[in-house]
Each structure stands twice: as structure tokens, then as C-alpha cells.
C-alpha positions, 0 to 999 in steps of 0.5 A: 097250093091253092085253097080251093084245090086243097079243100077238094083234096082233103074231101077226097082224102076222107072219101078214100079213107072211108073206102079203105076202112070199109075194105077192112071192116065186117059188113055190120060195122061198115054202116057206122063209118062215114066221111064225118066220123072217119077220123075217129075210126082211123088209127091214131098212130100216124108215124113210125120210126125206121132206121132212126127216121120218123116216117108217115104211116100208110093210109093215114090222113096225111099220107093220103093227102100227100099222095093226092097232092102229087096226083089228085085223080088217084083212086082207092084202088090205085093207092092200094096198088101202089102199096102192094106193088101190083101191076095196075099202077098208073104210069108216071107214079112212083111206088113210094 
């Protein structure tokens, strides 16, 4: 992948991670999380084992980058819909 494109995807992934953490945290802790320190607040466990396979955990930095490589225009709401399996998944996007 092109270096310029991957830089944009990585920046966008951090923005999406901030939105995700803001949706989980209470109001007074949301102010502490920004794009510069989002990886410090993110869960440390990035993989899990399922049926003797190591899989990438949802909402990890790598997982978001992987999804954005397939479709760089995904938003936080669309990624959340993909995980939850709700109706507003954009056409042409696989659930997993």
C-alpha cells in the first residue's frame, strides 16, 4: 500500500479509537483521551485464542487499520454496526 495512504489510514484509526473510547468512558474521563495518548488507554490485549487459532481482537489498533484498508471511508458508527450486526452496514462490506 502507498505510504501516503497508510499514513492517512493510521491517523484515521486513531481518531476512530478516540471515538470508541469516548463511547465507553464517563464524561469526566473523556477529556483525558485524545489522539496523542489513545494507545495508552487502549486495551493491551490485542489478540485472543479461538479454536486453536490466534485472532485479532475487535477495536484494537491493528483491527481498525485492517478494516480501514478494505474501506478507508468507514466511520465509527459503521464499524460499530459491523460488530453488532445491525441494519446500517454499508453495502459491499462483509460483517467479518
